[in-house]
N, C-alpha and C positions, 0 to 999 in steps of 0.2 A: 504494500500500500504506500502511495506517495504521501509524504509528510504534509504537503499542502492540502490534501484531501480532508485532513482533520478539521479544518475550518467549516466544512459543510455537514459534519456528522454530529449526532446527538444520541442520547439514549432513546431507543424506540418507544419506551413507555413513559419515562419521566421528562423527556426532552432536555435533560441536563447536558451541559457541555462535557466533552471527553478529552482526556489527555493520553498521549501515546507513551507507553512504558515498555522498556526493553530490559529484561532481567534474565541473566544466565542463558542468553541466546533465544529467549522466548519473547515474542511481541504480543502485546495486548492493549486494549483500550480500557480506560478506567474512568467512570463518572466521578466528578469532583466532590459531590456531596454524599450520595448514597453508596459510593464505592462499588457499583456494579462493574463486573469484569467481563470483557468480551475478547475472547482469544482471536488472534489473527493466524490463520493457517494457510500456507501456500499463497500468501498475499491477500487472502480474502477474510475480512472481518466477519465473525460469526455472531449474528444477533438473534439466534434461535437457541432455545433450550429444547432438545429433542422430546423430552418427556412432556413438554407443555404444548406441543403441536397436536391438536385434537380435531375431531370431526372430519369434514370434507377436506380441510387442509392436509390432514395426515393421510387420508385416503389417496389424494392425488399427488402428494409428495412421494408416496411409495411408488405410485405408477411411474412418475417421471424419473425417479432414481433407477427403476428397472429398465426403462426404454431409452435412457440417455445415450448409450453407446451407439445405437442404430437409429436414433430419432430423425436424423437428416436424410437417411437413405431413401425413404419414399419420395421426398421432394426432389432428390437428385435424379431418381428414375423418371419421375414425372417430367422433370426438366428435360431429360434426354429424349423422351418419346414425343414431347410437344414442342421441341426446338425453342426452349427459353421461356416457357409459360410461367415458370415459378417467379421469375423477375417481374413479369407483367402483372401477375396476381398480387405480389407484394406491393408493387408501385400503386395499385389501385387505392390502397389505404395510406401508404407512406407519403403520397403526394399531398395528403391533408396536413402534414406537419409543416410548421412555419420555421424553417431553419436558416440561421445566419451564421457566417463564419465565426468560429470561436465559441459558439453556443454550448452551454452545459445541457446535455440531453440525458434524461432518465427514462429507461425502459423498465417498467415494473413487470416482472416475470419475463426476464430477458431470454430464458431458455438457452439455446446454443448460439445465440447472437446473430442468427442469419439475417435479420433485418438490416443490420449495419453494413452489409455488403453493398447495399443499394442506396446508402445515404452519403452525403458529402464527407470528405475526409477531414476538413478543417473544423472539427468539433471536439468537444470533451465528452467522452462516453462514460456513463454510469449505468450499471445494471444490477438489479436485485432479483433474486429467485429463491424459492422455498426448497429447491432440490440441489443438494451439494453436487451430485453427479452431472446435472445439467450445467452448473457453473464451471466444473472442471472441463467439460466438453467445450464450453464457450471459451475458456482460456486457450485450449489447444487450437480451436478455430481461429481465434484472433491472432495468435502467433503465426499461423499459416497464412493469414490474409494480411499480415503486416499492420494490424490495428492495435491500439492501446486502449485499455478500459479499466475503470475501477469497479470491481465486482463485490457484491455483498450477499450473504446468506441471511434471509429474513422473510417476514410475512408482509403482504401488501397492506394488511390492516394496521400495522405498526411500523411505519417507515423510519429508518434511523437517520433522517436528514433534518436540518434546521428549516424553519419557515422560509418560504419564498426564495428558494435556492436555484431552481431550474428554469431555463428559458423554454424548454420543450419537455413535456411529460406525455408518455404514451404507454399503452398496454395492448398486447396482442396475444390472445389465447389464455384462458384460465379463469377469468372473472365469473363465468357462468357457475363455477363450483367453488368459489371462495366461501369461507365460513360466514363472512359478513361483508357483502358487496357494498352496502351503503358506507360502512366505515372505510373500506378501501378507497372508494371514490373521494370521500372527504380528505383522506390522507394525501391523495394525489393532488387535490386542490391546495391543501396546506403547503406542500413543498414547492408548488409552482409560483413563479413570479406573477404579480398582477399583470393582467392583459394576456397571459399565456393561453394558447389554445390546447386543450387536452383531448386526446383521441383514444377511444377504447374500441377494440375489435375482438370479436370472438365468433365461434361457430353458431349457426342457427340450428333449430330443431331439425331442419331438412338434412343438414350434414350429419348430425348425430344419428339420425334414423337410417340414412342411406349408406353411411360409411362406418362410423365408429361402432355402432351396435352390430355390425356384420363382420367386423375384423376379429379374428380368433382371440387374440390376447386382450385387446382393448374393450371388447364388448362387456366384460364383467364389471368394468368401471362405469359404463354408460347405461346399462339396462337397469330397470327397476328404479328409475329416478323419481324424485318427488315433483311431479308436475313437468310441464313442457318448458323448454328453454325459451326465454324471451329477453330482449335487450333491456337493460336496467335503466331505461330513460326516466322512469318514475322516481328513481333514487337520486337523480341529479338535483341538487339544491335549486330552488326557484330563483335565487338571485344570480345564477349563472346566465351568461349571455350567449346568443347565437347557437342555441341548442339545435343540433341537426342529427337525423337518423337516416341512414341509407343502407342499401343491401348490395353486396358485391358478389362476384363469382357465381352468377346464376342463383342468387339467394342462398348461397352456402355460408356466407359470412355477413354479419352486420357491422356497421361502422357508426359509432355514436361519438359525436364531438360537441364540445361546448367551450366557452371562453370564460376565464376567471376575470371578474370586474377589476378595473384599475382603482 
């Protein structure tokens, strides 16, 4: 972790400021008042206590840890057989982001980092995910692609960043099955600078029914769901501006965007 990153970090629950401590070759972050300790492993600060990850977050953390090593393969195959369709699909929602040179960009649930292959290079990349193995795959991908990023293990409902830090905040895949979607949305708003456009993308019920529920391993995580998937537009606070909902990729994805007031 870069030392300058410390200025944008805080305890995910108390929002206390953190200090970087190095003792006997171990790096960790320490909150100044409550003395919470967050270990840094392989350059990734760990803001999760495994035993405290419950409910849907635990269920899908387990799923992503299992599939991380081969998660990108279906997209690569699809890309091969459709002559670059993966990039076109991703750009359908990435074009919604308002990116300027030097911008601090946060992707919540960064996964393997594939979206950043299609974004400008003159940016500062921050990514959070609940799956350790997805973050490690993201690290390997970024090294291969020549990208640098600050990565964090944590939950979307408790982001470890100070208020109004990021110029761009977006999320692709996962919010449908967060423990608390409303809290995750409020957290993304909290860490975004005033005027920032926030973009949320996830699969529709159509994609879950036609693909995920029919895929041998994945179907056990998607069948017997409580109700149908629907975009969380009703969870966006009323004071947000320019609230827009659209459907992409033949209605397989929804794209929900809104702007934080200045």
